[in-house]
TIKOL-532120 format. One record per residue (C-alpha): residue number from 1; residue in one letter; chain; y, x, z. Coordinates in pm, 1 decimal, decimal comma. Each point is the difference from the previous one (the first is absolute). Layout:
BEGIN
<drenpa n="NUM" res="A" chain="A" Y="Y" X="X" Z="Z"/>
...
END
This chain:
BEGIN
<drenpa n="1" res="M" chain="A" Y="-1194,4" X="590,4" Z="-1873,2"/>
<drenpa n="2" res="A" chain="A" Y="179,1" X="-318,3" Z="-108,8"/>
<drenpa n="3" res="A" chain="A" Y="305,9" X="-122,5" Z="187,1"/>
<drenpa n="4" res="Y" chain="A" Y="-87,4" X="-252,3" Z="270,2"/>
<drenpa n="5" res="N" chain="A" Y="81,0" X="-363,8" Z="-74,1"/>
<drenpa n="6" res="K" chain="A" Y="26,9" X="-244,1" Z="287,8"/>
<drenpa n="7" res="P" chain="A" Y="-204,0" X="-319,5" Z="-38,1"/>
<drenpa n="8" res="T" chain="A" Y="121,6" X="-295,2" Z="-206,9"/>
<drenpa n="9" res="V" chain="A" Y="-3,9" X="-326,4" Z="194,1"/>
<drenpa n="10" res="E" chain="A" Y="88,2" X="-342,0" Z="-142,9"/>
<drenpa n="11" res="I" chain="A" Y="199,6" X="-263,0" Z="192,2"/>
<drenpa n="12" res="S" chain="A" Y="-302,3" X="-231,7" Z="-17,5"/>
<drenpa n="13" res="E" chain="A" Y="-208,2" X="265,4" Z="176,1"/>
<drenpa n="14" res="V" chain="A" Y="262,4" X="38,2" Z="272,3"/>
<drenpa n="15" res="Q" chain="A" Y="-6,9" X="-377,1" Z="48,4"/>
<drenpa n="16" res="A" chain="A" Y="-379,7" X="5,5" Z="32,3"/>
<drenpa n="17" res="V" chain="A" Y="16,1" X="261,7" Z="275,5"/>
<drenpa n="18" res="L" chain="A" Y="281,1" X="-171,0" Z="190,5"/>
<drenpa n="19" res="R" chain="A" Y="-183,1" X="-334,4" Z="5,2"/>
<drenpa n="20" res="K" chain="A" Y="-256,8" X="167,8" Z="227,0"/>
<drenpa n="21" res="H" chain="A" Y="262,5" X="74,4" Z="265,1"/>
<drenpa n="22" res="F" chain="A" Y="276,7" X="-261,3" Z="-21,0"/>
<drenpa n="23" res="R" chain="A" Y="-57,7" X="-374,0" Z="47,4"/>
<drenpa n="24" res="S" chain="A" Y="351,7" X="-93,0" Z="-107,3"/>
<drenpa n="25" res="D" chain="A" Y="136,8" X="44,0" Z="-350,8"/>
<drenpa n="26" res="V" chain="A" Y="91,7" X="353,3" Z="-98,0"/>
<drenpa n="27" res="T" chain="A" Y="311,9" X="30,5" Z="-215,6"/>
<drenpa n="28" res="A" chain="A" Y="215,8" X="258,1" Z="-176,0"/>
<drenpa n="29" res="I" chain="A" Y="-277,5" X="245,2" Z="-85,9"/>
<drenpa n="30" res="T" chain="A" Y="192,5" X="287,3" Z="-155,3"/>
<drenpa n="31" res="P" chain="A" Y="-118,5" X="342,6" Z="-123,2"/>
<drenpa n="32" res="L" chain="A" Y="201,2" X="284,5" Z="152,8"/>
<drenpa n="33" res="E" chain="A" Y="105,1" X="325,4" Z="-160,0"/>
<drenpa n="34" res="G" chain="A" Y="-92,5" X="333,9" Z="154,3"/>
<drenpa n="35" res="G" chain="A" Y="-324,3" X="116,5" Z="150,4"/>
<drenpa n="36" res="N" chain="A" Y="-199,5" X="259,4" Z="-192,2"/>
<drenpa n="37" res="I" chain="A" Y="-340,4" X="-88,0" Z="144,9"/>
<drenpa n="38" res="S" chain="A" Y="9,5" X="-375,5" Z="69,0"/>
<drenpa n="39" res="A" chain="A" Y="94,3" X="-319,1" Z="-183,6"/>
<drenpa n="40" res="V" chain="A" Y="244,8" X="-177,7" Z="233,0"/>
<drenpa n="41" res="F" chain="A" Y="117,9" X="-363,0" Z="17,2"/>
<drenpa n="42" res="S" chain="A" Y="227,0" X="-192,7" Z="231,5"/>
<drenpa n="43" res="F" chain="A" Y="-56,0" X="-366,2" Z="86,6"/>
<drenpa n="44" res="A" chain="A" Y="114,9" X="-267,0" Z="243,6"/>
<drenpa n="45" res="C" chain="A" Y="-174,0" X="-252,3" Z="222,7"/>
<drenpa n="46" res="L" chain="A" Y="171,9" X="-243,1" Z="241,1"/>
<drenpa n="47" res="D" chain="A" Y="332,8" X="182,0" Z="-29,6"/>
<drenpa n="48" res="Q" chain="A" Y="-159,0" X="337,0" Z="85,7"/>
<drenpa n="49" res="E" chain="A" Y="-16,7" X="284,9" Z="-250,3"/>
<drenpa n="50" res="Y" chain="A" Y="-299,7" X="230,1" Z="-44,3"/>
<drenpa n="51" res="I" chain="A" Y="-130,1" X="286,8" Z="-212,0"/>
<drenpa n="52" res="I" chain="A" Y="-345,4" X="39,3" Z="-154,8"/>
<drenpa n="53" res="K" chain="A" Y="-119,4" X="331,5" Z="-144,3"/>
<drenpa n="54" res="F" chain="A" Y="-305,7" X="71,3" Z="-215,2"/>
<drenpa n="55" res="C" chain="A" Y="-160,6" X="340,9" Z="-45,4"/>
<drenpa n="56" res="D" chain="A" Y="-328,2" X="110,1" Z="-157,5"/>
<drenpa n="57" res="L" chain="A" Y="-33,9" X="329,7" Z="188,9"/>
<drenpa n="58" res="T" chain="A" Y="-279,1" X="30,1" Z="257,0"/>
<drenpa n="59" res="G" chain="A" Y="107,7" X="-72,4" Z="356,7"/>
<drenpa n="60" res="S" chain="A" Y="341,7" X="-135,9" Z="-91,6"/>
<drenpa n="61" res="F" chain="A" Y="203,1" X="-162,3" Z="279,4"/>
<drenpa n="62" res="E" chain="A" Y="-232,4" X="25,4" Z="304,8"/>
<drenpa n="63" res="T" chain="A" Y="206,4" X="283,7" Z="139,0"/>
<drenpa n="64" res="E" chain="A" Y="327,2" X="-168,5" Z="-97,2"/>
<drenpa n="65" res="K" chain="A" Y="-90,2" X="-297,6" Z="216,8"/>
<drenpa n="66" res="L" chain="A" Y="-75,4" X="229,4" Z="293,1"/>
<drenpa n="67" res="I" chain="A" Y="326,7" X="190,9" Z="-49,3"/>
<drenpa n="68" res="S" chain="A" Y="189,7" X="-326,7" Z="-23,4"/>
<drenpa n="69" res="N" chain="A" Y="-131,1" X="-102,2" Z="340,7"/>
<drenpa n="70" res="L" chain="A" Y="78,6" X="342,9" Z="148,5"/>
<drenpa n="71" res="L" chain="A" Y="360,1" X="9,6" Z="-123,1"/>
<drenpa n="72" res="S" chain="A" Y="101,1" X="-364,4" Z="38,7"/>
<drenpa n="73" res="S" chain="A" Y="-137,8" X="-7,7" Z="356,2"/>
<drenpa n="74" res="Q" chain="A" Y="229,3" X="288,4" Z="98,1"/>
<drenpa n="75" res="G" chain="A" Y="328,7" X="-125,4" Z="-137,7"/>
<drenpa n="76" res="V" chain="A" Y="-4,8" X="157,3" Z="-344,5"/>
<drenpa n="77" res="P" chain="A" Y="112,6" X="-254,9" Z="-265,1"/>
<drenpa n="78" res="F" chain="A" Y="-317,2" X="17,5" Z="-210,2"/>
<drenpa n="79" res="A" chain="A" Y="-149,8" X="-297,0" Z="-186,2"/>
<drenpa n="80" res="R" chain="A" Y="-267,9" X="-175,2" Z="207,7"/>
<drenpa n="81" res="C" chain="A" Y="-331,3" X="-44,0" Z="-183,0"/>
<drenpa n="82" res="M" chain="A" Y="-160,6" X="-344,3" Z="-7,7"/>
<drenpa n="83" res="E" chain="A" Y="-321,0" X="2,8" Z="-206,7"/>
<drenpa n="84" res="L" chain="A" Y="-226,1" X="253,5" Z="-167,6"/>
<drenpa n="85" res="G" chain="A" Y="-265,6" X="-82,7" Z="-258,6"/>
<drenpa n="86" res="K" chain="A" Y="-172,2" X="63,9" Z="-333,9"/>
<drenpa n="87" res="F" chain="A" Y="45,8" X="-170,8" Z="-336,2"/>
<drenpa n="88" res="K" chain="A" Y="-219,5" X="103,4" Z="-293,1"/>
<drenpa n="89" res="S" chain="A" Y="8,0" X="383,2" Z="-0,7"/>
<drenpa n="90" res="M" chain="A" Y="328,2" X="14,9" Z="192,7"/>
<drenpa n="91" res="N" chain="A" Y="108,9" X="7,0" Z="361,7"/>
<drenpa n="92" res="Y" chain="A" Y="300,0" X="-205,4" Z="104,6"/>
<drenpa n="93" res="L" chain="A" Y="234,7" X="-6,0" Z="298,2"/>
<drenpa n="94" res="I" chain="A" Y="233,2" X="-282,5" Z="104,8"/>
<drenpa n="95" res="S" chain="A" Y="295,4" X="90,1" Z="222,2"/>
<drenpa n="96" res="E" chain="A" Y="327,9" X="-143,7" Z="117,0"/>
<drenpa n="97" res="K" chain="A" Y="292,3" X="68,0" Z="-230,4"/>
<drenpa n="98" res="I" chain="A" Y="286,0" X="193,4" Z="156,3"/>
<drenpa n="99" res="A" chain="A" Y="340,7" X="-132,9" Z="-101,9"/>
<drenpa n="100" res="G" chain="A" Y="213,8" X="221,3" Z="-219,0"/>
<drenpa n="101" res="R" chain="A" Y="-23,4" X="224,0" Z="-305,0"/>
<drenpa n="102" res="I" chain="A" Y="-103,0" X="360,2" Z="-38,3"/>
<drenpa n="103" res="L" chain="A" Y="266,6" X="240,1" Z="122,8"/>
<drenpa n="104" res="N" chain="A" Y="31,3" X="158,5" Z="-342,2"/>
<drenpa n="105" res="D" chain="A" Y="142,7" X="-327,9" Z="-137,5"/>
<drenpa n="106" res="F" chain="A" Y="321,1" X="44,2" Z="197,1"/>
<drenpa n="107" res="S" chain="A" Y="311,5" X="199,2" Z="-81,8"/>
<drenpa n="108" res="Y" chain="A" Y="48,5" X="365,5" Z="88,6"/>
<drenpa n="109" res="E" chain="A" Y="246,7" X="-97,0" Z="271,7"/>
<drenpa n="110" res="Q" chain="A" Y="-234,1" X="-257,5" Z="153,3"/>
<drenpa n="111" res="Q" chain="A" Y="-294,3" X="241,2" Z="5,3"/>
<drenpa n="112" res="Q" chain="A" Y="215,8" X="274,7" Z="145,4"/>
<drenpa n="113" res="R" chain="A" Y="117,3" X="-233,4" Z="277,3"/>
<drenpa n="114" res="M" chain="A" Y="-356,6" X="-102,1" Z="87,1"/>
<drenpa n="115" res="L" chain="A" Y="-154,4" X="348,4" Z="2,2"/>
<drenpa n="116" res="P" chain="A" Y="60,1" X="54,8" Z="374,4"/>
<drenpa n="117" res="E" chain="A" Y="-194,1" X="-320,7" Z="70,6"/>
<drenpa n="118" res="V" chain="A" Y="-276,9" X="116,9" Z="-235,4"/>
<drenpa n="119" res="V" chain="A" Y="-23,7" X="322,6" Z="201,1"/>
<drenpa n="120" res="Q" chain="A" Y="-14,3" X="-191,6" Z="329,0"/>
<drenpa n="121" res="I" chain="A" Y="-284,6" X="-221,7" Z="-125,6"/>
<drenpa n="122" res="L" chain="A" Y="-183,0" X="302,9" Z="-138,6"/>
<drenpa n="123" res="T" chain="A" Y="21,9" X="171,7" Z="337,6"/>
<drenpa n="124" res="R" chain="A" Y="-127,4" X="-309,8" Z="181,7"/>
<drenpa n="125" res="M" chain="A" Y="-286,6" X="-40,2" Z="-247,6"/>
<drenpa n="126" res="N" chain="A" Y="-109,6" X="362,5" Z="29,0"/>
<drenpa n="127" res="Q" chain="A" Y="-16,1" X="-34,4" Z="379,8"/>
<drenpa n="128" res="V" chain="A" Y="-225,5" X="-307,3" Z="23,3"/>
<drenpa n="129" res="K" chain="A" Y="-278,2" X="38,6" Z="256,5"/>
<drenpa n="130" res="S" chain="A" Y="-357,6" X="29,1" Z="-119,9"/>
<drenpa n="131" res="E" chain="A" Y="-171,7" X="177,1" Z="289,6"/>
<drenpa n="132" res="T" chain="A" Y="-338,6" X="-163,6" Z="-63,0"/>
<drenpa n="133" res="T" chain="A" Y="-30,0" X="161,4" Z="-343,1"/>
<drenpa n="134" res="K" chain="A" Y="-95,1" X="351,9" Z="-103,5"/>
<drenpa n="135" res="G" chain="A" Y="3,8" X="217,2" Z="-308,7"/>
<drenpa n="136" res="Y" chain="A" Y="250,0" X="106,6" Z="-265,1"/>
<drenpa n="137" res="G" chain="A" Y="85,9" X="-101,7" Z="-353,1"/>
<drenpa n="138" res="T" chain="A" Y="-74,0" X="-332,0" Z="-165,1"/>
<drenpa n="139" res="I" chain="A" Y="-54,0" X="-284,5" Z="246,6"/>
<drenpa n="140" res="N" chain="A" Y="-333,4" X="-171,5" Z="-55,0"/>
<drenpa n="141" res="A" chain="A" Y="-106,2" X="-357,5" Z="69,1"/>
<drenpa n="142" res="S" chain="A" Y="-90,7" X="87,3" Z="361,4"/>
<drenpa n="143" res="G" chain="A" Y="354,3" X="121,1" Z="66,8"/>
<drenpa n="144" res="D" chain="A" Y="-90,0" X="368,4" Z="26,6"/>
<drenpa n="145" res="G" chain="A" Y="113,3" X="287,2" Z="-216,2"/>
<drenpa n="146" res="T" chain="A" Y="-273,9" X="97,3" Z="-243,9"/>
<drenpa n="147" res="Y" chain="A" Y="1,8" X="373,9" Z="80,8"/>
<drenpa n="148" res="S" chain="A" Y="-16,2" X="220,3" Z="307,3"/>
<drenpa n="149" res="S" chain="A" Y="310,2" X="202,0" Z="-94,6"/>
<drenpa n="150" res="W" chain="A" Y="302,6" X="-17,1" Z="-228,5"/>
<drenpa n="151" res="R" chain="A" Y="-124,8" X="299,2" Z="-198,2"/>
<drenpa n="152" res="E" chain="A" Y="-333,3" X="-171,6" Z="-57,2"/>
<drenpa n="153" res="H" chain="A" Y="191,1" X="-302,8" Z="-130,4"/>
<drenpa n="154" res="I" chain="A" Y="197,6" X="218,4" Z="-242,9"/>
<drenpa n="155" res="I" chain="A" Y="-313,3" X="167,5" Z="-133,8"/>
<drenpa n="156" res="A" chain="A" Y="-173,1" X="-336,6" Z="-47,7"/>
<drenpa n="157" res="T" chain="A" Y="308,8" X="-154,7" Z="-162,0"/>
<drenpa n="158" res="F" chain="A" Y="7,1" X="260,9" Z="-274,6"/>
<drenpa n="159" res="A" chain="A" Y="-374,5" X="64,7" Z="-32,1"/>
<drenpa n="160" res="E" chain="A" Y="-139,4" X="-28,3" Z="-350,8"/>
<drenpa n="161" res="E" chain="A" Y="-270,7" X="-248,8" Z="97,6"/>
<drenpa n="162" res="Q" chain="A" Y="154,8" X="-339,7" Z="78,0"/>
<drenpa n="163" res="A" chain="A" Y="-283,3" X="-242,3" Z="-76,1"/>
<drenpa n="164" res="D" chain="A" Y="73,1" X="-375,2" Z="-1,9"/>
<drenpa n="165" res="S" chain="A" Y="371,5" X="45,9" Z="53,1"/>
<drenpa n="166" res="F" chain="A" Y="326,3" X="-17,6" Z="-192,2"/>
<drenpa n="167" res="W" chain="A" Y="-29,5" X="379,0" Z="-45,4"/>
<drenpa n="168" res="E" chain="A" Y="-357,4" X="19,8" Z="-128,9"/>
<drenpa n="169" res="G" chain="A" Y="-14,0" X="266,5" Z="-271,8"/>
<drenpa n="170" res="W" chain="A" Y="364,5" X="95,2" Z="50,0"/>
<drenpa n="171" res="H" chain="A" Y="-49,0" X="364,9" Z="-107,6"/>
<drenpa n="172" res="S" chain="A" Y="-19,9" X="-129,0" Z="-356,9"/>
<drenpa n="173" res="L" chain="A" Y="375,3" X="-53,0" Z="28,4"/>
<drenpa n="174" res="F" chain="A" Y="41,1" X="376,4" Z="-48,0"/>
<drenpa n="175" res="E" chain="A" Y="-131,1" X="-51,2" Z="-353,9"/>
<drenpa n="176" res="T" chain="A" Y="122,6" X="-349,2" Z="-85,8"/>
<drenpa n="177" res="S" chain="A" Y="345,6" X="-27,3" Z="160,7"/>
<drenpa n="178" res="C" chain="A" Y="311,1" X="199,2" Z="84,7"/>
<drenpa n="179" res="L" chain="A" Y="-160,4" X="124,4" Z="325,1"/>
<drenpa n="180" res="E" chain="A" Y="3,1" X="381,7" Z="-7,4"/>
<drenpa n="181" res="K" chain="A" Y="-275,5" X="177,9" Z="194,1"/>
<drenpa n="182" res="D" chain="A" Y="198,6" X="318,2" Z="68,8"/>
<drenpa n="183" res="V" chain="A" Y="289,5" X="-204,2" Z="139,1"/>
<drenpa n="184" res="F" chain="A" Y="-231,4" X="-216,7" Z="207,0"/>
<drenpa n="185" res="D" chain="A" Y="-184,2" X="301,9" Z="142,9"/>
<drenpa n="186" res="E" chain="A" Y="324,7" X="178,4" Z="88,2"/>
<drenpa n="187" res="C" chain="A" Y="137,2" X="-303,0" Z="185,3"/>
<drenpa n="188" res="Y" chain="A" Y="-336,0" X="-59,9" Z="170,1"/>
<drenpa n="189" res="N" chain="A" Y="-4,6" X="355,3" Z="136,3"/>
<drenpa n="190" res="R" chain="A" Y="354,0" X="-42,9" Z="130,4"/>
<drenpa n="191" res="L" chain="A" Y="-104,5" X="-329,7" Z="159,9"/>
<drenpa n="192" res="L" chain="A" Y="-288,8" X="162,5" Z="187,6"/>
<drenpa n="193" res="A" chain="A" Y="230,2" X="274,2" Z="128,0"/>
<drenpa n="194" res="Y" chain="A" Y="256,5" X="-245,8" Z="140,3"/>
<drenpa n="195" res="A" chain="A" Y="-262,1" X="-250,0" Z="119,8"/>
<drenpa n="196" res="T" chain="A" Y="-64,2" X="225,6" Z="299,1"/>
<drenpa n="197" res="Y" chain="A" Y="328,3" X="-132,5" Z="142,7"/>
<drenpa n="198" res="N" chain="A" Y="-93,4" X="-364,8" Z="-63,1"/>
<drenpa n="199" res="E" chain="A" Y="-352,5" X="12,9" Z="138,8"/>
<drenpa n="200" res="P" chain="A" Y="72,9" X="-36,0" Z="375,2"/>
<drenpa n="201" res="H" chain="A" Y="191,8" X="-326,6" Z="-45,0"/>
<drenpa n="202" res="R" chain="A" Y="-164,4" X="-343,3" Z="-9,1"/>
<drenpa n="203" res="F" chain="A" Y="210,9" X="-313,2" Z="-42,9"/>
<drenpa n="204" res="F" chain="A" Y="-11,1" X="-313,0" Z="-213,3"/>
<drenpa n="205" res="I" chain="A" Y="114,9" X="64,1" Z="-358,5"/>
<drenpa n="206" res="H" chain="A" Y="95,6" X="-285,7" Z="-232,9"/>
<drenpa n="207" res="G" chain="A" Y="-102,2" X="213,3" Z="-296,1"/>
<drenpa n="208" res="D" chain="A" Y="229,4" X="-153,1" Z="-263,7"/>
<drenpa n="209" res="F" chain="A" Y="336,6" X="-41,6" Z="171,1"/>
<drenpa n="210" res="H" chain="A" Y="282,4" X="-45,5" Z="-252,1"/>
<drenpa n="211" res="Q" chain="A" Y="250,9" X="-254,3" Z="-136,3"/>
<drenpa n="212" res="Y" chain="A" Y="-263,3" X="-198,6" Z="-189,8"/>
<drenpa n="213" res="N" chain="A" Y="-195,3" X="-69,7" Z="320,9"/>
<drenpa n="214" res="I" chain="A" Y="303,7" X="-79,3" Z="216,9"/>
<drenpa n="215" res="L" chain="A" Y="147,7" X="-352,2" Z="-10,6"/>
<drenpa n="216" res="S" chain="A" Y="355,3" X="-106,3" Z="75,4"/>
<drenpa n="217" res="D" chain="A" Y="233,8" X="-298,6" Z="-16,6"/>
<drenpa n="218" res="G" chain="A" Y="286,3" X="229,6" Z="-99,6"/>
<drenpa n="219" res="Q" chain="A" Y="133,5" X="29,7" Z="355,6"/>
<drenpa n="220" res="R" chain="A" Y="-300,0" X="122,3" Z="196,5"/>
<drenpa n="221" res="I" chain="A" Y="-361,4" X="107,0" Z="-44,7"/>
<drenpa n="222" res="T" chain="A" Y="-230,1" X="-301,9" Z="20,9"/>
<drenpa n="223" res="G" chain="A" Y="-338,5" X="168,4" Z="-26,2"/>
<drenpa n="224" res="I" chain="A" Y="-242,5" X="265,0" Z="-121,7"/>
<drenpa n="225" res="I" chain="A" Y="-292,7" X="-62,7" Z="-237,2"/>
<drenpa n="226" res="D" chain="A" Y="-296,7" X="172,2" Z="-169,3"/>
<drenpa n="227" res="S" chain="A" Y="-113,5" X="274,3" Z="235,2"/>
<drenpa n="228" res="N" chain="A" Y="-244,6" X="267,4" Z="-112,4"/>
<drenpa n="229" res="G" chain="A" Y="-65,8" X="76,3" Z="364,7"/>
<drenpa n="230" res="K" chain="A" Y="-100,3" X="340,5" Z="135,3"/>
<drenpa n="231" res="Y" chain="A" Y="3,6" X="199,2" Z="323,1"/>
<drenpa n="232" res="G" chain="A" Y="179,8" X="333,2" Z="-10,7"/>
<drenpa n="233" res="D" chain="A" Y="347,0" X="151,9" Z="14,5"/>
<drenpa n="234" res="F" chain="A" Y="268,9" X="-271,0" Z="-18,6"/>
<drenpa n="235" res="L" chain="A" Y="216,4" X="227,4" Z="-214,3"/>
<drenpa n="236" res="I" chain="A" Y="-224,3" X="-106,2" Z="-290,5"/>
<drenpa n="237" res="D" chain="A" Y="190,4" X="-329,8" Z="-3,0"/>
<drenpa n="238" res="L" chain="A" Y="338,8" X="169,3" Z="21,8"/>
<drenpa n="239" res="A" chain="A" Y="-88,6" X="224,5" Z="-294,8"/>
<drenpa n="240" res="T" chain="A" Y="-99,2" X="-305,5" Z="-204,9"/>
<drenpa n="241" res="L" chain="A" Y="326,9" X="-177,3" Z="78,5"/>
<drenpa n="242" res="D" chain="A" Y="200,3" X="317,4" Z="-64,7"/>
<drenpa n="243" res="W" chain="A" Y="-149,4" X="44,6" Z="-348,9"/>
<drenpa n="244" res="H" chain="A" Y="82,6" X="-355,8" Z="-102,8"/>
<drenpa n="245" res="I" chain="A" Y="346,5" X="-6,0" Z="157,9"/>
<drenpa n="246" res="K" chain="A" Y="95,5" X="330,5" Z="-163,0"/>
<drenpa n="247" res="T" chain="A" Y="-132,4" X="-113,7" Z="-336,3"/>
<drenpa n="248" res="H" chain="A" Y="170,9" X="-339,7" Z="-2,8"/>
<drenpa n="249" res="L" chain="A" Y="303,6" X="32,6" Z="228,3"/>
<drenpa n="250" res="K" chain="A" Y="72,8" X="372,5" Z="46,1"/>
<drenpa n="251" res="L" chain="A" Y="38,2" X="-55,9" Z="376,6"/>
<drenpa n="252" res="D" chain="A" Y="-110,8" X="233,6" Z="281,1"/>
<drenpa n="253" res="V" chain="A" Y="-240,9" X="-218,5" Z="195,6"/>
<drenpa n="254" res="V" chain="A" Y="-139,5" X="305,7" Z="181,1"/>
<drenpa n="255" res="Q" chain="A" Y="337,3" X="59,3" Z="166,0"/>
<drenpa n="256" res="I" chain="A" Y="24,1" X="-367,9" Z="97,6"/>
<drenpa n="257" res="Y" chain="A" Y="-350,8" X="27,3" Z="146,3"/>
<drenpa n="258" res="Q" chain="A" Y="75,8" X="317,9" Z="196,6"/>
<drenpa n="259" res="D" chain="A" Y="325,0" X="-147,7" Z="133,2"/>
<drenpa n="260" res="Y" chain="A" Y="-192,4" X="-301,8" Z="129,5"/>
<drenpa n="261" res="Q" chain="A" Y="-270,2" X="213,7" Z="161,1"/>
<drenpa n="262" res="Q" chain="A" Y="271,6" X="198,2" Z="177,5"/>
<drenpa n="263" res="E" chain="A" Y="166,8" X="-323,3" Z="110,7"/>
<drenpa n="264" res="I" chain="A" Y="-320,6" X="-127,0" Z="164,9"/>
<drenpa n="265" res="G" chain="A" Y="-93,4" X="341,0" Z="141,2"/>
<drenpa n="266" res="M" chain="A" Y="-310,5" X="52,2" Z="-211,5"/>
<drenpa n="267" res="D" chain="A" Y="-84,9" X="365,2" Z="-67,9"/>
<drenpa n="268" res="I" chain="A" Y="-197,3" X="84,5" Z="-315,2"/>
<drenpa n="269" res="P" chain="A" Y="-135,6" X="358,2" Z="23,9"/>
<drenpa n="270" res="N" chain="A" Y="-51,5" X="199,4" Z="-322,6"/>
<drenpa n="271" res="F" chain="A" Y="185,2" X="-267,7" Z="-195,4"/>
<drenpa n="272" res="K" chain="A" Y="62,0" X="210,4" Z="-312,3"/>
<drenpa n="273" res="E" chain="A" Y="-359,4" X="120,3" Z="-34,5"/>
<drenpa n="274" res="R" chain="A" Y="-149,4" X="-341,7" Z="73,2"/>
<drenpa n="275" res="F" chain="A" Y="235,7" X="-164,2" Z="-248,9"/>
<drenpa n="276" res="M" chain="A" Y="-104,1" X="250,6" Z="-266,8"/>
<drenpa n="277" res="G" chain="A" Y="-365,6" X="-76,6" Z="69,6"/>
<drenpa n="278" res="A" chain="A" Y="75,1" X="-371,2" Z="-27,4"/>
<drenpa n="279" res="T" chain="A" Y="192,4" X="51,3" Z="-324,6"/>
<drenpa n="280" res="Y" chain="A" Y="-283,5" X="190,9" Z="-167,1"/>
<drenpa n="281" res="Y" chain="A" Y="-256,2" X="-255,0" Z="121,5"/>
<drenpa n="282" res="N" chain="A" Y="196,8" X="-292,1" Z="-145,2"/>
<drenpa n="283" res="G" chain="A" Y="90,1" X="202,4" Z="-306,7"/>
<drenpa n="284" res="L" chain="A" Y="-360,0" X="73,7" Z="-95,3"/>
<drenpa n="285" res="I" chain="A" Y="-92,1" X="-365,4" Z="42,5"/>
<drenpa n="286" res="G" chain="A" Y="299,6" X="-88,9" Z="-215,3"/>
<drenpa n="287" res="L" chain="A" Y="-82,1" X="249,2" Z="-276,4"/>
<drenpa n="288" res="R" chain="A" Y="-355,5" X="-126,5" Z="-28,8"/>
<drenpa n="289" res="F" chain="A" Y="106,3" X="-365,1" Z="9,8"/>
<drenpa n="290" res="Y" chain="A" Y="277,9" X="38,9" Z="-258,7"/>
<drenpa n="291" res="A" chain="A" Y="-241,8" X="180,9" Z="-231,4"/>
<drenpa n="292" res="K" chain="A" Y="-264,5" X="-270,6" Z="30,7"/>
<drenpa n="293" res="M" chain="A" Y="253,7" X="-277,4" Z="-60,1"/>
<drenpa n="294" res="G" chain="A" Y="143,7" X="182,9" Z="-300,6"/>
<drenpa n="295" res="W" chain="A" Y="346,1" X="33,4" Z="155,5"/>
<drenpa n="296" res="N" chain="A" Y="74,0" X="338,9" Z="-153,2"/>
<drenpa n="297" res="D" chain="A" Y="372,4" X="15,2" Z="71,7"/>
<drenpa n="298" res="A" chain="A" Y="-56,0" X="-69,4" Z="370,1"/>
<drenpa n="299" res="Y" chain="A" Y="-275,7" X="263,1" Z="2,8"/>
<drenpa n="300" res="Y" chain="A" Y="218,1" X="275,4" Z="-145,5"/>
<drenpa n="301" res="E" chain="A" Y="293,0" X="-80,7" Z="227,7"/>
<drenpa n="302" res="L" chain="A" Y="-218,9" X="18,1" Z="310,4"/>
<drenpa n="303" res="R" chain="A" Y="-182,1" X="310,8" Z="-126,0"/>
<drenpa n="304" res="D" chain="A" Y="325,4" X="190,0" Z="-46,6"/>
<drenpa n="305" res="E" chain="A" Y="122,0" X="-96,4" Z="346,3"/>
<drenpa n="306" res="L" chain="A" Y="-322,6" X="106,6" Z="171,1"/>
<drenpa n="307" res="L" chain="A" Y="-13,0" X="335,9" Z="-178,9"/>
<drenpa n="308" res="S" chain="A" Y="361,0" X="70,2" Z="99,6"/>
<drenpa n="309" res="L" chain="A" Y="-73,5" X="-41,6" Z="371,6"/>
<drenpa n="310" res="R" chain="A" Y="-35,2" X="309,6" Z="216,5"/>
END
C-alpha cells in the first residue's frame, strides 16, 4: 500500500471555489503547513480571516460541520463552519479562522504555563451535551455514533475489510511497510482486555487532541481545530495529549489533569485501567498510521512504548 498523499490544489482553484461564496474580493490566499489528510489555505474577506480545506476522501467534512455546531454552541472555542461543497473530485469546507498559532510553535515555558488551561478546555469539551444522539465510535453525518458499543467500534476500526476508506487494503502494510503483525496482534489483544473498562462510558471525544490542533496567542488558548469526533471514554483524548506532551515536552499532563479533576470534584473510577485501554487504542491507530505514512522512526518509538506497558 502506497503512502497517502493529500490532494494538490492550485491557488487559482481556490479562487474559483471562493467566488461561489464571497461577493467581495478575497485576498491573502495562503497555503498552510500541517494537515495529513487535507490541503489547507487561509484567506481574508472584508477584514475577516477564514480557512478552506480540500480533501478527496469520501464523506469528508460533513461530520466536522456538525461537530463544529455542537461544540461552538456550548462554549467550546472550536472553529465555526460556514460552507460545505464539492469541487472536481474533492470536498471542501470553509470555516472561520481562529486567531493564534499552533501550541507547538511556542516555547517550552509558554506551553507549560498554558497546560492547565488546555486541561480545563479538554474537560469542558468532553462534557458537552448530546442527549439526542446515540451510538459509540466515529460520529456520522446524522450526529450519531456509528456502532452500538465501544467494542464494536474497536473491532470495526481494525477489521481487515475497510472498503472505500483511507484504510482500504491496510493489511498489505504488514508486507510493504514497517508494520509488524505480531506486534500489532499483541497490542490488539491487550486493547480488547482493557477495553472492558472503557465500554460503559460515553462522552464526546475530539479524537486528535494535541499541540498541533490547539491554537494560542502565546498567553492563552484561543481555540481547538480538526476534530476526528467519536463517542466513547473521554480518557481517549487525555491519552492522545499525554503521548504528544511526553514526546515533545517531557511534562506530566496526566498529573495536571488529575489535579484539576480533584479540584472540581470529578471522580473518575478505574482511571488506571481506562487510561491503559485508551493508550492502546490510540497506540494501534498511531502504529498503523505511521506505517502507512512511512514515518518509521515514529513507528518504532511508539511500538517500543506500547510493548513496555503493563
